[in-house]
N, CA, C, O and the ligand as a Tripos MOL2 file, in Angstrom:
@<TRIPOS>MOLECULE
protein
  297   295    75     0     0
PROTEIN
NO_CHARGES

@<TRIPOS>ATOM
      1 N          84.5110   -7.4320   78.2680 N.3       1 MET1
      2 CA         85.8600   -6.8960   78.6950 C.3       1 MET1
      3 C          85.6670   -6.4070   80.1330 C.2       1 MET1
      4 O          84.6430   -5.8330   80.5020 O.2       1 MET1
      5 N          86.7080   -6.6700   80.9140 N.am      2 ALA2
      6 CA         86.7210   -6.2120   82.2620 C.3       2 ALA2
      7 C          86.8150   -4.6710   82.4220 C.2       2 ALA2
      8 O          87.5330   -4.0190   81.6650 O.2       2 ALA2
      9 N          86.1330   -4.1260   83.3470 N.am      3 ARG3
     10 CA         86.1840   -2.6240   83.4550 C.3       3 ARG3
     11 C          87.4090   -2.3670   84.3150 C.2       3 ARG3
     12 O          87.8080   -3.1570   85.1710 O.2       3 ARG3
     13 N          88.0140   -1.1200   84.0030 N.am      4 MET4
     14 CA         89.1870   -0.7590   84.8140 C.3       4 MET4
     15 C          88.8760    0.5580   85.4080 C.2       4 MET4
     16 O          87.8950    1.2150   85.0590 O.2       4 MET4
     17 N          89.7420    0.9460   86.3320 N.am      5 MET5
     18 CA         89.6070    2.2000   87.1100 C.3       5 MET5
     19 C          90.8360    2.9870   87.1060 C.2       5 MET5
     20 O          91.9360    2.4450   87.2150 O.2       5 MET5
     21 N          90.6730    4.3360   86.9750 N.am      6 ALA6
     22 CA         91.7080    5.3010   87.1680 C.3       6 ALA6
     23 C          91.2000    6.1610   88.3370 C.2       6 ALA6
     24 O          90.1540    6.8030   88.2490 O.2       6 ALA6
     25 N          92.0400    6.1520   89.5300 N.am      7 ASP7
     26 CA         91.5160    6.7800   90.6480 C.3       7 ASP7
     27 C          92.4910    7.9710   91.0470 C.2       7 ASP7
     28 O          93.6130    7.6990   91.4730 O.2       7 ASP7
     29 N          92.0650    9.3070   90.9100 N.am      8 CYS8
     30 CA         92.8580   10.3510   91.1590 C.3       8 CYS8
     31 C          93.2250   10.4460   92.7030 C.2       8 CYS8
     32 O          94.2250   11.0590   93.0770 O.2       8 CYS8
     33 N          92.3850    9.8230   93.5470 N.am      9 ARG9
     34 CA         92.6860    9.9260   94.9390 C.3       9 ARG9
     35 C          93.8340    9.0990   95.3030 C.2       9 ARG9
     36 O          94.2230    9.1450   96.4700 O.2       9 ARG9
     37 N          94.4520    8.3180   94.4240 N.am     10 ARG10
     38 CA         95.5580    7.4700   94.7700 C.3      10 ARG10
     39 C          96.7790    8.3240   94.8740 C.2      10 ARG10
     40 O          97.7030    7.9730   95.6080 O.2      10 ARG10
     41 N          96.8390    9.5380   94.1100 N.am     11 PHE11
     42 CA         98.0040   10.2150   94.1100 C.3      11 PHE11
     43 C          97.8160   11.5950   94.6640 C.2      11 PHE11
     44 O          96.7180   12.1330   94.5210 O.2      11 PHE11
     45 N          98.7490   12.1920   95.2580 N.am     12 PRO12
     46 CA         98.6410   13.5800   95.8740 C.3      12 PRO12
     47 C          98.4220   14.6650   94.6520 C.2      12 PRO12
     48 O          99.1250   14.6090   93.6430 O.2      12 PRO12
     49 N          97.5800   15.4750   94.7910 N.am     13 SER13
     50 CA         97.4700   16.6440   93.8060 C.3      13 SER13
     51 C          97.1690   17.9680   94.5310 C.2      13 SER13
     52 O          96.6840   18.0140   95.6620 O.2      13 SER13
     53 N          97.4780   18.9870   93.8270 N.am     14 GLU14
     54 CA         97.2120   20.2690   94.5060 C.3      14 GLU14
     55 C          95.7280   20.5130   94.7790 C.2      14 GLU14
     56 O          95.3860   21.1090   95.8000 O.2      14 GLU14
     57 N          94.9160   20.1030   93.9640 N.am     15 SER15
     58 CA         93.4700   20.2370   94.1380 C.3      15 SER15
     59 C          92.7300   19.1300   94.9990 C.2      15 SER15
     60 O          91.5120   19.0850   95.1770 O.2      15 SER15
     61 N          93.6690   18.2470   95.5030 N.am     16 ASN16
     62 CA         93.0980   17.1620   96.2100 C.3      16 ASN16
     63 C          91.9290   16.3700   95.4460 C.2      16 ASN16
     64 O          90.9020   15.9960   96.0130 O.2      16 ASN16
     65 N          92.1840   16.1850   94.2350 N.am     17 CYS17
     66 CA         91.2050   15.6750   93.2980 C.3      17 CYS17
     67 C          90.5920   14.3890   93.7570 C.2      17 CYS17
     68 O          91.3130   13.4850   94.1810 O.2      17 CYS17
     69 N          89.2430   14.2630   93.6880 N.am     18 SER18
     70 CA         88.5410   13.0930   94.1770 C.3      18 SER18
     71 C          88.0090   12.2290   93.1140 C.2      18 SER18
     72 O          87.2650   11.2920   93.4040 O.2      18 SER18
     73 N          88.3720   12.5060   91.8010 N.am     19 LEU19
     74 CA         87.7050   11.8670   90.7030 C.3      19 LEU19
     75 C          88.1250   10.4720   90.5700 C.2      19 LEU19
     76 O          89.3150   10.2050   90.7370 O.2      19 LEU19
     77 N          87.2090    9.4720   90.2630 N.am     20 THR20
     78 CA         87.5160    8.1560   89.9050 C.3      20 THR20
     79 C          86.8170    7.9400   88.5870 C.2      20 THR20
     80 O          85.6540    8.3110   88.4270 O.2      20 THR20
     81 N          87.4930    7.3630   87.6730 N.am     21 ILE21
     82 CA         87.0820    7.0680   86.2970 C.3      21 ILE21
     83 C          86.9310    5.5820   86.1370 C.2      21 ILE21
     84 O          87.9320    4.8850   86.3020 O.2      21 ILE21
     85 N          85.7680    5.0190   85.8290 N.am     22 ILE22
     86 CA         85.6430    3.6060   85.5970 C.3      22 ILE22
     87 C          85.0540    3.3240   84.2920 C.2      22 ILE22
     88 O          84.1230    4.0140   83.8770 O.2      22 ILE22
     89 N          85.5940    2.2390   83.5380 N.am     23 GLY23
     90 CA         85.0610    1.9910   82.2570 C.3      23 GLY23
     91 C          85.9370    0.9420   81.5850 C.2      23 GLY23
     92 O          86.7910    0.3440   82.2390 O.2      23 GLY23
     93 N          85.7500    0.7200   80.3470 N.am     24 GLU24
     94 CA         86.7070   -0.1680   79.5270 C.3      24 GLU24
     95 C          87.9900    0.6210   79.4340 C.2      24 GLU24
     96 O          88.0600    1.8490   79.3880 O.2      24 GLU24
     97 N          89.0340   -0.2640   79.4090 N.am     25 GLU25
     98 CA         90.4540    0.3420   79.4870 C.3      25 GLU25
     99 C          90.5910    1.5460   78.5070 C.2      25 GLU25
    100 O          91.0280    2.5990   78.9720 O.2      25 GLU25
    101 N          90.2480    1.4770   77.1720 N.am     26 ASP26
    102 CA         90.4990    2.5130   76.2590 C.3      26 ASP26
    103 C          89.6830    3.7430   76.6570 C.2      26 ASP26
    104 O          90.1550    4.8760   76.5700 O.2      26 ASP26
    105 N          88.5150    3.5060   77.0710 N.am     27 GLU27
    106 CA         87.6410    4.6330   77.5830 C.3      27 GLU27
    107 C          88.2710    5.4920   78.8020 C.2      27 GLU27
    108 O          88.3320    6.7200   78.8730 O.2      27 GLU27
    109 N          88.6880    4.6120   79.6720 N.am     28 VAL28
    110 CA         89.3500    5.2330   80.9650 C.3      28 VAL28
    111 C          90.6030    5.9290   80.6020 C.2      28 VAL28
    112 O          90.8160    7.0280   81.1140 O.2      28 VAL28
    113 N          91.4980    5.3910   79.7350 N.am     29 VAL29
    114 CA         92.7250    6.0370   79.4560 C.3      29 VAL29
    115 C          92.4000    7.3480   78.7580 C.2      29 VAL29
    116 O          93.0510    8.3470   79.0650 O.2      29 VAL29
    117 N          91.4520    7.4180   77.8510 N.am     30 ARG30
    118 CA         91.0680    8.5240   77.1150 C.3      30 ARG30
    119 C          90.5310    9.6180   78.0780 C.2      30 ARG30
    120 O          90.9590   10.7710   78.0300 O.2      30 ARG30
    121 N          89.6800    9.2580   78.8570 N.am     31 ALA31
    122 CA         89.0670   10.2130   79.7970 C.3      31 ALA31
    123 C          90.0810   10.6640   80.8480 C.2      31 ALA31
    124 O          90.1030   11.8280   81.2490 O.2      31 ALA31
    125 N          90.9120    9.7310   81.2800 N.am     32 ALA32
    126 CA         91.9110   10.1250   82.3300 C.3      32 ALA32
    127 C          92.9210   11.1270   81.6910 C.2      32 ALA32
    128 O          93.4050   12.0340   82.3680 O.2      32 ALA32
    129 N          93.2280   10.9480   80.3790 N.am     33 ALA33
    130 CA         94.1590   11.7220   79.7670 C.3      33 ALA33
    131 C          93.6860   13.2370   79.5620 C.2      33 ALA33
    132 O          94.3760   14.2360   79.7650 O.2      33 ALA33
    133 N          92.3810   13.1950   79.1210 N.am     34 GLU34
    134 CA         91.6270   14.5330   79.0460 C.3      34 GLU34
    135 C          91.5600   15.1990   80.3930 C.2      34 GLU34
    136 O          91.7750   16.4090   80.4650 O.2      34 GLU34
    137 N          91.2870   14.5190   81.4250 N.am     35 HIS35
    138 CA         91.1720   15.0330   82.7080 C.3      35 HIS35
    139 C          92.4560   15.5280   83.1960 C.2      35 HIS35
    140 O          92.5360   16.6330   83.7330 O.2      35 HIS35
    141 N          93.5400   14.7030   83.0220 N.am     36 ALA36
    142 CA         94.8850   15.1380   83.3720 C.3      36 ALA36
    143 C          95.2790   16.4720   82.8300 C.2      36 ALA36
    144 O          95.8380   17.3680   83.4620 O.2      36 ALA36
    145 N          94.9140   16.4880   81.5720 N.am     37 ALA37
    146 CA         95.1810   17.8400   80.8210 C.3      37 ALA37
    147 C          94.4330   19.0320   81.3280 C.2      37 ALA37
    148 O          94.9540   20.0990   81.6530 O.2      37 ALA37
    149 N          93.1020   18.7300   81.3650 N.am     38 SER38
    150 CA         92.2280   19.9890   81.7530 C.3      38 SER38
    151 C          92.2940   20.3890   83.1890 C.2      38 SER38
    152 O          92.1810   21.5670   83.5280 O.2      38 SER38
    153 N          92.4880   19.3540   84.0830 N.am     39 VAL39
    154 CA         92.4450   19.7680   85.4670 C.3      39 VAL39
    155 C          93.8290   19.7920   86.1990 C.2      39 VAL39
    156 O          94.0700   20.5580   87.1320 O.2      39 VAL39
    157 N          94.6480   18.9520   85.7280 N.am     40 HIS40
    158 CA         96.0700   18.8190   86.3790 C.3      40 HIS40
    159 C          97.2260   19.4640   85.6280 C.2      40 HIS40
    160 O          98.3600   19.5020   86.1070 O.2      40 HIS40
    161 N          96.9000   19.9850   84.4020 N.am     41 GLY41
    162 CA         97.8790   20.8850   83.6590 C.3      41 GLY41
    163 C          98.9150   19.8970   82.9740 C.2      41 GLY41
    164 O          99.9800   20.3800   82.5910 O.2      41 GLY41
    165 N          98.6640   18.5180   82.7920 N.am     42 HIS42
    166 CA         99.5860   17.7460   82.1530 C.3      42 HIS42
    167 C          99.2620   17.9060   80.5930 C.2      42 HIS42
    168 O          98.1790   18.2980   80.1580 O.2      42 HIS42
    169 N         100.3400   17.5530   79.8410 N.am     43 GLU43
    170 CA        100.1190   17.5780   78.4180 C.3      43 GLU43
    171 C          99.6830   16.2380   77.9690 C.2      43 GLU43
    172 O         100.3180   15.2360   78.2990 O.2      43 GLU43
    173 N          98.5890   16.1760   77.2040 N.am     44 ASP44
    174 CA         97.9910   14.9390   76.8060 C.3      44 ASP44
    175 C          98.7480   14.3530   75.6260 C.2      44 ASP44
    176 O          98.4350   14.6790   74.4810 O.2      44 ASP44
    177 N          99.7980   13.4430   75.8850 N.am     45 THR45
    178 CA        100.6600   12.9350   74.8820 C.3      45 THR45
    179 C         100.5950   11.4340   74.9420 C.2      45 THR45
    180 O         100.1290   10.8960   75.9470 O.2      45 THR45
    181 N         101.0420   10.7150   73.9090 N.am     46 PRO46
    182 CA        101.0100    9.2920   73.9780 C.3      46 PRO46
    183 C         101.7130    8.7550   75.0570 C.2      46 PRO46
    184 O         101.2970    7.7180   75.5740 O.2      46 PRO46
    185 N         102.8720    9.3940   75.5340 N.am     47 GLU47
    186 CA        103.5530    8.9290   76.7100 C.3      47 GLU47
    187 C         102.6750    9.0360   77.8900 C.2      47 GLU47
    188 O         102.6090    8.0960   78.6830 O.2      47 GLU47
    189 N         101.9730   10.1560   78.0660 N.am     48 LEU48
    190 CA        101.0550   10.3500   79.2750 C.3      48 LEU48
    191 C         100.0230    9.2040   79.1750 C.2      48 LEU48
    192 O          99.7930    8.6230   80.2360 O.2      48 LEU48
    193 N          99.4240    8.8250   78.1730 N.am     49 ARG49
    194 CA         98.3990    7.8640   77.9700 C.3      49 ARG49
    195 C          99.0240    6.4690   78.4240 C.2      49 ARG49
    196 O          98.4280    5.6870   79.1650 O.2      49 ARG49
    197 N         100.1470    6.2740   77.9560 N.am     50 GLU50
    198 CA        100.8820    4.9200   78.2670 C.3      50 GLU50
    199 C         101.1430    4.8730   79.8130 C.2      50 GLU50
    200 O         100.9260    3.8360   80.4400 O.2      50 GLU50
    201 N         101.6210    6.0350   80.4330 N.am     51 GLN51
    202 CA        101.6960    6.0240   81.8860 C.3      51 GLN51
    203 C         100.3850    5.7750   82.5850 C.2      51 GLN51
    204 O         100.3250    4.9890   83.5310 O.2      51 GLN51
    205 N          99.2960    6.4540   82.1210 N.am     52 LEU52
    206 CA         98.0140    6.3090   82.7760 C.3      52 LEU52
    207 C          97.5440    4.8280   82.6400 C.2      52 LEU52
    208 O          96.9410    4.3100   83.5790 O.2      52 LEU52
    209 N          97.7940    4.1580   81.5370 N.am     53 ARG53
    210 CA         97.3930    2.7810   81.3200 C.3      53 ARG53
    211 C          98.0130    1.9930   82.3550 C.2      53 ARG53
    212 O          97.4050    1.0540   82.8700 O.2      53 ARG53
    213 N          99.3700    2.3640   82.7450 N.am     54 GLY54
    214 CA        100.0380    1.5440   83.6480 C.3      54 GLY54
    215 C          99.3860    1.7370   85.1370 C.2      54 GLY54
    216 O          99.5130    0.8760   86.0080 O.2      54 GLY54
    217 N          98.7270    2.8700   85.3160 N.am     55 PHE55
    218 CA         98.0170    3.1520   86.6830 C.3      55 PHE55
    219 C          96.7890    2.4370   86.8570 C.2      55 PHE55
    220 O          96.3020    2.3120   87.9810 O.2      55 PHE55
    221 N          96.2230    1.9330   85.7770 N.am     56 LEU56
    222 CA         94.8630    1.3480   85.9280 C.3      56 LEU56
    223 C          94.8810    0.2900   86.9500 C.2      56 LEU56
    224 O          95.8860   -0.3690   87.2170 O.2      56 LEU56
    225 N          93.5870    0.1310   87.5850 N.am     57 GLU57
    226 CA         93.4360   -0.9890   88.5550 C.3      57 GLU57
    227 C          92.0760   -1.5870   88.2150 C.2      57 GLU57
    228 O          91.2280   -0.9440   87.5960 O.2      57 GLU57
    229 N          91.8900   -2.8590   88.6450 N.am     58 PRO58
    230 CA         90.6430   -3.5250   88.2840 C.3      58 PRO58
    231 C          89.4800   -2.7090   88.9430 C.2      58 PRO58
    232 O          89.5990   -2.2940   90.0960 O.2      58 PRO58
    233 N          88.4210   -2.4990   88.2440 N.am     59 ALA59
    234 CA         87.2910   -1.6760   88.6780 C.3      59 ALA59
    235 C          86.7290   -2.4100   89.9600 C.2      59 ALA59
    236 O          86.1110   -1.6860   90.7410 O.2      59 ALA59
    237 N          86.8460   -3.6390   90.2590 N.am     60 GLY60
    238 CA         86.3950   -4.3510   91.4190 C.3      60 GLY60
    239 C          87.0700   -3.9010   92.6010 C.2      60 GLY60
    240 O          86.5430   -4.1590   93.6830 O.2      60 GLY60
    241 N          88.3150   -3.1740   92.5640 N.am     61 GLN61
    242 CA         88.9160   -2.6630   93.7140 C.3      61 GLN61
    243 C          88.3630   -1.2630   94.1660 C.2      61 GLN61
    244 O          88.8410   -0.6600   95.1260 O.2      61 GLN61
    245 N          87.3860   -0.8170   93.4540 N.am     62 TYR62
    246 CA         86.7980    0.4670   93.8030 C.3      62 TYR62
    247 C          86.2410    0.4040   95.2130 C.2      62 TYR62
    248 O          85.5900   -0.5550   95.6270 O.2      62 TYR62
    249 N          86.5340    1.4770   95.9200 N.am     63 SER63
    250 CA         85.8510    1.6110   97.2290 C.3      63 SER63
    251 C          85.5450    3.1680   97.5100 C.2      63 SER63
    252 O          86.4070    4.0010   97.2300 O.2      63 SER63
    253 N          84.4810    3.4980   97.9900 N.am     64 ASN64
    254 CA         84.1600    4.9720   98.3120 C.3      64 ASN64
    255 C          84.8750    5.4980   99.5230 C.2      64 ASN64
    256 O          84.8920    6.7040   99.7710 O.2      64 ASN64
    257 N          85.4870    4.5680  100.3090 N.am     65 GLU65
    258 CA         86.2510    4.9950  101.4340 C.3      65 GLU65
    259 C          87.5220    5.8250  100.9960 C.2      65 GLU65
    260 O          88.0870    5.5890   99.9280 O.2      65 GLU65
    261 N          87.9150    6.7330  101.8050 N.am     66 PRO66
    262 CA         89.1720    7.4280  101.5160 C.3      66 PRO66
    263 C          90.3440    6.3690  101.3800 C.2      66 PRO66
    264 O          90.3330    5.3220  102.0260 O.2      66 PRO66
    265 N          91.2570    6.6760  100.5840 N.am     67 ARG67
    266 CA         92.4090    5.6950  100.3890 C.3      67 ARG67
    267 C          93.6810    6.4220  100.6240 C.2      67 ARG67
    268 O          93.8200    7.6350  100.4680 O.2      67 ARG67
    269 N          94.6210    5.5730  101.0200 N.am     68 GLU68
    270 CA         95.9720    6.0650  101.2400 C.3      68 GLU68
    271 C          96.6690    6.5830   99.9820 C.2      68 GLU68
    272 O          96.6340    5.9190   98.9460 O.2      68 GLU68
    273 N          97.2920    7.7380  100.0530 N.am     69 GLN69
    274 CA         97.9420    8.1730   98.7990 C.3      69 GLN69
    275 C          99.3400    7.5570   98.6760 C.2      69 GLN69
    276 O         100.0470    7.2570   99.6380 O.2      69 GLN69
    277 N          99.6660    7.3980   97.3630 N.am     70 GLU70
    278 CA        101.0400    6.9090   97.0400 C.3      70 GLU70
    279 C         101.8280    8.0130   96.3830 C.2      70 GLU70
    280 O         101.2150    8.9420   95.8580 O.2      70 GLU70
    281 N         103.0720    7.9790   96.3750 N.am     71 ALA71
    282 CA        104.0140    8.9800   95.6190 C.3      71 ALA71
    283 C         103.7040    8.7030   94.1660 C.2      71 ALA71
    284 O         103.5420    7.5700   93.7140 O.2      71 ALA71
    285 N         103.6370    9.7920   93.4850 N.am     72 MET72
    286 CA        103.6080    9.7470   92.0420 C.3      72 MET72
    287 C         104.8340    9.2130   91.4310 C.2      72 MET72
    288 O         105.8910    9.8290   91.5680 O.2      72 MET72
    289 N         104.7730    8.0750   90.7440 N.am     73 PRO73
    290 CA        106.0960    7.4360   90.2960 C.3      73 PRO73
    291 C         106.7050    8.4370   89.0970 C.2      73 PRO73
    292 O         105.9780    9.2580   88.5390 O.2      73 PRO73
    293 N         107.9040    8.2990   88.8160 N.am     74 GLY74
    294 CA        108.6590    9.0720   87.8930 C.3      74 GLY74
    295 C         108.6360   10.5620   88.1890 C.2      74 GLY74
    296 O         109.2510   11.3440   87.4640 O.2      74 GLY74
    297 ZN         92.2580   14.4480   88.9850 Zn       75 ZN75
@<TRIPOS>BOND
     1     1     2 1
     2     2     3 1
     3     3     4 2
     4     3     5 am
     5     5     6 1
     6     6     7 1
     7     7     8 2
     8     7     9 am
     9     9    10 1
    10    10    11 1
    11    11    12 2
    12    11    13 am
    13    13    14 1
    14    14    15 1
    15    15    16 2
    16    15    17 am
    17    17    18 1
    18    18    19 1
    19    19    20 2
    20    19    21 am
    21    21    22 1
    22    22    23 1
    23    23    24 2
    24    23    25 am
    25    25    26 1
    26    26    27 1
    27    27    28 2
    28    27    29 am
    29    29    30 1
    30    30    31 1
    31    31    32 2
    32    31    33 am
    33    33    34 1
    34    34    35 1
    35    35    36 2
    36    35    37 am
    37    37    38 1
    38    38    39 1
    39    39    40 2
    40    39    41 am
    41    41    42 1
    42    42    43 1
    43    43    44 2
    44    43    45 am
    45    45    46 1
    46    46    47 1
    47    47    48 2
    48    47    49 am
    49    49    50 1
    50    50    51 1
    51    51    52 2
    52    51    53 am
    53    53    54 1
    54    54    55 1
    55    55    56 2
    56    55    57 am
    57    57    58 1
    58    58    59 1
    59    59    60 2
    60    59    61 am
    61    61    62 1
    62    62    63 1
    63    63    64 2
    64    63    65 am
    65    65    66 1
    66    66    67 1
    67    67    68 2
    68    67    69 am
    69    69    70 1
    70    70    71 1
    71    71    72 2
    72    71    73 am
    73    73    74 1
    74    74    75 1
    75    75    76 2
    76    75    77 am
    77    77    78 1
    78    78    79 1
    79    79    80 2
    80    79    81 am
    81    81    82 1
    82    82    83 1
    83    83    84 2
    84    83    85 am
    85    85    86 1
    86    86    87 1
    87    87    88 2
    88    87    89 am
    89    89    90 1
    90    90    91 1
    91    91    92 2
    92    91    93 am
    93    93    94 1
    94    94    95 1
    95    95    96 2
    96    95    97 am
    97    97    98 1
    98    98    99 1
    99    99   100 2
   100    99   101 am
   101   101   102 1
   102   102   103 1
   103   103   104 2
   104   103   105 am
   105   105   106 1
   106   106   107 1
   107   107   108 2
   108   107   109 am
   109   109   110 1
   110   110   111 1
   111   111   112 2
   112   111   113 am
   113   113   114 1
   114   114   115 1
   115   115   116 2
   116   115   117 am
   117   117   118 1
   118   118   119 1
   119   119   120 2
   120   119   121 am
   121   121   122 1
   122   122   123 1
   123   123   124 2
   124   123   125 am
   125   125   126 1
   126   126   127 1
   127   127   128 2
   128   127   129 am
   129   129   130 1
   130   130   131 1
   131   131   132 2
   132   131   133 am
   133   133   134 1
   134   134   135 1
   135   135   136 2
   136   135   137 am
   137   137   138 1
   138   138   139 1
   139   139   140 2
   140   139   141 am
   141   141   142 1
   142   142   143 1
   143   143   144 2
   144   143   145 am
   145   145   146 1
   146   146   147 1
   147   147   148 2
   148   147   149 am
   149   149   150 1
   150   150   151 1
   151   151   152 2
   152   151   153 am
   153   153   154 1
   154   154   155 1
   155   155   156 2
   156   155   157 am
   157   157   158 1
   158   158   159 1
   159   159   160 2
   160   159   161 am
   161   161   162 1
   162   162   163 1
   163   163   164 2
   164   163   165 am
   165   165   166 1
   166   166   167 1
   167   167   168 2
   168   167   169 am
   169   169   170 1
   170   170   171 1
   171   171   172 2
   172   171   173 am
   173   173   174 1
   174   174   175 1
   175   175   176 2
   176   175   177 am
   177   177   178 1
   178   178   179 1
   179   179   180 2
   180   179   181 am
   181   181   182 1
   182   182   183 1
   183   183   184 2
   184   183   185 am
   185   185   186 1
   186   186   187 1
   187   187   188 2
   188   187   189 am
   189   189   190 1
   190   190   191 1
   191   191   192 2
   192   191   193 am
   193   193   194 1
   194   194   195 1
   195   195   196 2
   196   195   197 am
   197   197   198 1
   198   198   199 1
   199   199   200 2
   200   199   201 am
   201   201   202 1
   202   202   203 1
   203   203   204 2
   204   203   205 am
   205   205   206 1
   206   206   207 1
   207   207   208 2
   208   207   209 am
   209   209   210 1
   210   210   211 1
   211   211   212 2
   212   211   213 am
   213   213   214 1
   214   214   215 1
   215   215   216 2
   216   215   217 am
   217   217   218 1
   218   218   219 1
   219   219   220 2
   220   219   221 am
   221   221   222 1
   222   222   223 1
   223   223   224 2
   224   223   225 am
   225   225   226 1
   226   226   227 1
   227   227   228 2
   228   227   229 am
   229   229   230 1
   230   230   231 1
   231   231   232 2
   232   231   233 am
   233   233   234 1
   234   234   235 1
   235   235   236 2
   236   235   237 am
   237   237   238 1
   238   238   239 1
   239   239   240 2
   240   239   241 am
   241   241   242 1
   242   242   243 1
   243   243   244 2
   244   243   245 am
   245   245   246 1
   246   246   247 1
   247   247   248 2
   248   247   249 am
   249   249   250 1
   250   250   251 1
   251   251   252 2
   252   251   253 am
   253   253   254 1
   254   254   255 1
   255   255   256 2
   256   255   257 am
   257   257   258 1
   258   258   259 1
   259   259   260 2
   260   259   261 am
   261   261   262 1
   262   262   263 1
   263   263   264 2
   264   263   265 am
   265   265   266 1
   266   266   267 1
   267   267   268 2
   268   267   269 am
   269   269   270 1
   270   270   271 1
   271   271   272 2
   272   271   273 am
   273   273   274 1
   274   274   275 1
   275   275   276 2
   276   275   277 am
   277   277   278 1
   278   278   279 1
   279   279   280 2
   280   279   281 am
   281   281   282 1
   282   282   283 1
   283   283   284 2
   284   283   285 am
   285   285   286 1
   286   286   287 1
   287   287   288 2
   288   287   289 am
   289   289   290 1
   290   290   291 1
   291   291   292 2
   292   291   293 am
   293   293   294 1
   294   294   295 1
   295   295   296 2
@<TRIPOS>SUBSTRUCTURE
     1 MET1         2 RESIDUE 1 A MET
     2 ALA2         6 RESIDUE 1 A ALA
     3 ARG3        10 RESIDUE 1 A ARG
     4 MET4        14 RESIDUE 1 A MET
     5 MET5        18 RESIDUE 1 A MET
     6 ALA6        22 RESIDUE 1 A ALA
     7 ASP7        26 RESIDUE 1 A ASP
     8 CYS8        30 RESIDUE 1 A CYS
     9 ARG9        34 RESIDUE 1 A ARG
    10 ARG10       38 RESIDUE 1 A ARG
    11 PHE11       42 RESIDUE 1 A PHE
    12 PRO12       46 RESIDUE 1 A PRO
    13 SER13       50 RESIDUE 1 A SER
    14 GLU14       54 RESIDUE 1 A GLU
    15 SER15       58 RESIDUE 1 A SER
    16 ASN16       62 RESIDUE 1 A ASN
    17 CYS17       66 RESIDUE 1 A CYS
    18 SER18       70 RESIDUE 1 A SER
    19 LEU19       74 RESIDUE 1 A LEU
    20 THR20       78 RESIDUE 1 A THR
    21 ILE21       82 RESIDUE 1 A ILE
    22 ILE22       86 RESIDUE 1 A ILE
    23 GLY23       90 RESIDUE 1 A GLY
    24 GLU24       94 RESIDUE 1 A GLU
    25 GLU25       98 RESIDUE 1 A GLU
    26 ASP26      102 RESIDUE 1 A ASP
    27 GLU27      106 RESIDUE 1 A GLU
    28 VAL28      110 RESIDUE 1 A VAL
    29 VAL29      114 RESIDUE 1 A VAL
    30 ARG30      118 RESIDUE 1 A ARG
    31 ALA31      122 RESIDUE 1 A ALA
    32 ALA32      126 RESIDUE 1 A ALA
    33 ALA33      130 RESIDUE 1 A ALA
    34 GLU34      134 RESIDUE 1 A GLU
    35 HIS35      138 RESIDUE 1 A HIS
    36 ALA36      142 RESIDUE 1 A ALA
    37 ALA37      146 RESIDUE 1 A ALA
    38 SER38      150 RESIDUE 1 A SER
    39 VAL39      154 RESIDUE 1 A VAL
    40 HIS40      158 RESIDUE 1 A HIS
    41 GLY41      162 RESIDUE 1 A GLY
    42 HIS42      166 RESIDUE 1 A HIS
    43 GLU43      170 RESIDUE 1 A GLU
    44 ASP44      174 RESIDUE 1 A ASP
    45 THR45      178 RESIDUE 1 A THR
    46 PRO46      182 RESIDUE 1 A PRO
    47 GLU47      186 RESIDUE 1 A GLU
    48 LEU48      190 RESIDUE 1 A LEU
    49 ARG49      194 RESIDUE 1 A ARG
    50 GLU50      198 RESIDUE 1 A GLU
    51 GLN51      202 RESIDUE 1 A GLN
    52 LEU52      206 RESIDUE 1 A LEU
    53 ARG53      210 RESIDUE 1 A ARG
    54 GLY54      214 RESIDUE 1 A GLY
    55 PHE55      218 RESIDUE 1 A PHE
    56 LEU56      222 RESIDUE 1 A LEU
    57 GLU57      226 RESIDUE 1 A GLU
    58 PRO58      230 RESIDUE 1 A PRO
    59 ALA59      234 RESIDUE 1 A ALA
    60 GLY60      238 RESIDUE 1 A GLY
    61 GLN61      242 RESIDUE 1 A GLN
    62 TYR62      246 RESIDUE 1 A TYR
    63 SER63      250 RESIDUE 1 A SER
    64 ASN64      254 RESIDUE 1 A ASN
    65 GLU65      258 RESIDUE 1 A GLU
    66 PRO66      262 RESIDUE 1 A PRO
    67 ARG67      266 RESIDUE 1 A ARG
    68 GLU68      270 RESIDUE 1 A GLU
    69 GLN69      274 RESIDUE 1 A GLN
    70 GLU70      278 RESIDUE 1 A GLU
    71 ALA71      282 RESIDUE 1 A ALA
    72 MET72      286 RESIDUE 1 A MET
    73 PRO73      290 RESIDUE 1 A PRO
    74 GLY74      294 RESIDUE 1 A GLY
    75 ZN75       297 GROUP 0 **** ****
């Protein structure tokens, strides 16, 4: 199974979070949801997990260089 990436650097956050999570899709969604709840004050709900799933990018796109931030959708 292809590995996926959830990259906190993609979106603006108060803490300027630099975390990137890479793994299989379900692992990343779970870790990202727990991270969003513990660090960013989101509620870990099925809706949040669905939204996070939509944010995933192929792990091959990972770069350690700083990236341009996008506005958080919704
Ligand atoms: Zn974060």
